C-alpha beads as a LAMMPS data file, in Angstrom:
LAMMPS data file: protein, C-alpha beads

114 atoms
113 bonds

1 atom types
1 bond types

-500.0 500.0 xlo xhi
-500.0 500.0 ylo yhi
-500.0 500.0 zlo zhi

Masses

1 110.0

Atoms # bond

1 1 1 0.000 0.000 0.000
2 1 1 1.311 3.417 -0.954
3 1 1 1.590 6.115 1.670
4 1 1 -0.245 8.661 -0.483
5 1 1 -1.735 8.339 -3.955
6 1 1 -2.274 11.524 -5.974
7 1 1 -4.783 11.219 -8.818
8 1 1 -4.151 12.744 -12.236
9 1 1 -6.857 15.375 -11.576
10 1 1 -5.246 16.385 -8.265
11 1 1 -1.782 16.591 -9.819
12 1 1 -3.101 18.754 -12.654
13 1 1 -4.699 21.192 -10.192
14 1 1 -1.551 21.290 -8.041
15 1 1 0.534 22.190 -11.107
16 1 1 -1.983 24.868 -12.112
17 1 1 -1.909 26.336 -8.589
18 1 1 1.893 26.344 -8.593
19 1 1 1.987 28.286 -11.851
20 1 1 -0.662 30.798 -10.772
21 1 1 0.902 31.328 -7.352
22 1 1 4.506 31.527 -8.526
23 1 1 5.398 28.522 -6.366
24 1 1 7.510 26.659 -8.924
25 1 1 10.280 24.693 -7.270
26 1 1 8.423 24.324 -3.976
27 1 1 6.809 21.208 -2.599
28 1 1 3.201 20.829 -1.553
29 1 1 3.099 20.270 2.194
30 1 1 0.226 18.143 3.440
31 1 1 -0.339 18.314 7.181
32 1 1 -2.967 16.473 9.189
33 1 1 -4.517 16.608 12.634
34 1 1 -6.872 14.175 14.288
35 1 1 -9.841 15.268 16.385
36 1 1 -11.006 13.444 19.509
37 1 1 -13.737 11.707 17.470
38 1 1 -11.131 10.305 15.049
39 1 1 -11.912 12.680 12.171
40 1 1 -8.838 13.856 10.294
41 1 1 -8.405 17.463 9.151
42 1 1 -6.055 18.467 6.328
43 1 1 -3.980 21.552 5.592
44 1 1 -2.040 22.164 2.399
45 1 1 0.333 24.818 1.165
46 1 1 3.495 25.255 -0.851
47 1 1 6.583 25.097 1.315
48 1 1 10.298 24.406 1.448
49 1 1 11.516 21.020 2.632
50 1 1 12.376 20.930 6.350
51 1 1 14.687 18.512 8.153
52 1 1 12.901 15.235 8.827
53 1 1 10.294 15.732 6.082
54 1 1 9.349 12.793 3.939
55 1 1 9.552 13.740 0.252
56 1 1 7.240 11.916 -2.160
57 1 1 7.537 12.506 -5.879
58 1 1 4.512 11.501 -7.875
59 1 1 3.068 12.776 -11.161
60 1 1 5.789 15.477 -11.271
61 1 1 4.595 16.792 -7.885
62 1 1 6.778 16.948 -4.788
63 1 1 4.757 16.212 -1.658
64 1 1 6.207 17.118 1.755
65 1 1 4.975 15.254 4.827
66 1 1 6.216 15.607 8.391
67 1 1 7.317 12.293 9.872
68 1 1 4.734 12.864 12.646
69 1 1 1.912 12.988 10.066
70 1 1 2.938 9.869 8.151
71 1 1 0.875 7.313 10.163
72 1 1 -2.364 9.277 9.642
73 1 1 -1.797 9.509 5.875
74 1 1 -0.906 5.861 5.225
75 1 1 -3.072 4.544 2.374
76 1 1 -4.705 7.910 1.568
77 1 1 -5.787 8.978 -1.924
78 1 1 -5.848 12.688 -2.759
79 1 1 -8.231 13.681 -5.563
80 1 1 -9.646 16.859 -7.098
81 1 1 -13.355 16.488 -7.796
82 1 1 -16.516 18.424 -8.540
83 1 1 -18.472 18.453 -5.259
84 1 1 -21.375 20.437 -6.697
85 1 1 -21.960 22.024 -10.062
86 1 1 -19.171 24.559 -10.565
87 1 1 -17.577 23.801 -7.183
88 1 1 -14.374 21.752 -7.268
89 1 1 -12.067 20.951 -4.379
90 1 1 -9.461 18.537 -3.113
91 1 1 -10.715 15.531 -1.181
92 1 1 -8.835 12.914 0.811
93 1 1 -10.002 9.314 0.870
94 1 1 -8.327 8.138 4.042
95 1 1 -8.990 4.735 5.652
96 1 1 -7.423 6.063 8.898
97 1 1 -10.282 8.545 9.360
98 1 1 -13.007 7.173 11.639
99 1 1 -15.638 8.659 9.266
100 1 1 -14.147 7.164 6.086
101 1 1 -16.555 5.345 3.807
102 1 1 -15.026 3.801 0.672
103 1 1 -16.464 5.114 -2.597
104 1 1 -18.767 2.573 -4.298
105 1 1 -16.218 1.807 -7.042
106 1 1 -13.554 1.005 -4.422
107 1 1 -15.989 -0.936 -2.267
108 1 1 -17.099 -3.054 -5.247
109 1 1 -13.491 -4.051 -5.923
110 1 1 -13.013 -5.324 -2.370
111 1 1 -13.338 -9.065 -1.854
112 1 1 -16.540 -10.345 -0.279
113 1 1 -16.299 -11.184 3.420
114 1 1 -19.248 -13.584 3.921

Bonds

1 1 1 2
2 1 2 3
3 1 3 4
4 1 4 5
5 1 5 6
6 1 6 7
7 1 7 8
8 1 8 9
9 1 9 10
10 1 10 11
11 1 11 12
12 1 12 13
13 1 13 14
14 1 14 15
15 1 15 16
16 1 16 17
17 1 17 18
18 1 18 19
19 1 19 20
20 1 20 21
21 1 21 22
22 1 22 23
23 1 23 24
24 1 24 25
25 1 25 26
26 1 26 27
27 1 27 28
28 1 28 29
29 1 29 30
30 1 30 31
31 1 31 32
32 1 32 33
33 1 33 34
34 1 34 35
35 1 35 36
36 1 36 37
37 1 37 38
38 1 38 39
39 1 39 40
40 1 40 41
41 1 41 42
42 1 42 43
43 1 43 44
44 1 44 45
45 1 45 46
46 1 46 47
47 1 47 48
48 1 48 49
49 1 49 50
50 1 50 51
51 1 51 52
52 1 52 53
53 1 53 54
54 1 54 55
55 1 55 56
56 1 56 57
57 1 57 58
58 1 58 59
59 1 59 60
60 1 60 61
61 1 61 62
62 1 62 63
63 1 63 64
64 1 64 65
65 1 65 66
66 1 66 67
67 1 67 68
68 1 68 69
69 1 69 70
70 1 70 71
71 1 71 72
72 1 72 73
73 1 73 74
74 1 74 75
75 1 75 76
76 1 76 77
77 1 77 78
78 1 78 79
79 1 79 80
80 1 80 81
81 1 81 82
82 1 82 83
83 1 83 84
84 1 84 85
85 1 85 86
86 1 86 87
87 1 87 88
88 1 88 89
89 1 89 90
90 1 90 91
91 1 91 92
92 1 92 93
93 1 93 94
94 1 94 95
95 1 95 96
96 1 96 97
97 1 97 98
98 1 98 99
99 1 99 100
100 1 100 101
101 1 101 102
102 1 102 103
103 1 103 104
104 1 104 105
105 1 105 106
106 1 106 107
107 1 107 108
108 1 108 109
109 1 109 110
110 1 110 111
111 1 111 112
112 1 112 113
113 1 113 114
């Protein structure tokens, strides 16, 4: 299982944001925090690599993750989707989140457990 999977749509939007924001050459830092109920919150921003950061390179994107955040991101998929007509945003499909429900297409691919 990969630590973090970035979809093609997410990578495309990250590249577009880098160009618009003049952040070429920087990595995208993904930081997480976990609430008492197990829900995971996400923060993202372009940043320089810090000592101890994990550097992932995928789809020509450099992702920076603090070693402290790694366990909460294990197995996560980052996507960029249309949530409502004309409203797109990044989403995180994270099996470590207590409120995670696999999308139907992922759930259908899972083996039956009868």
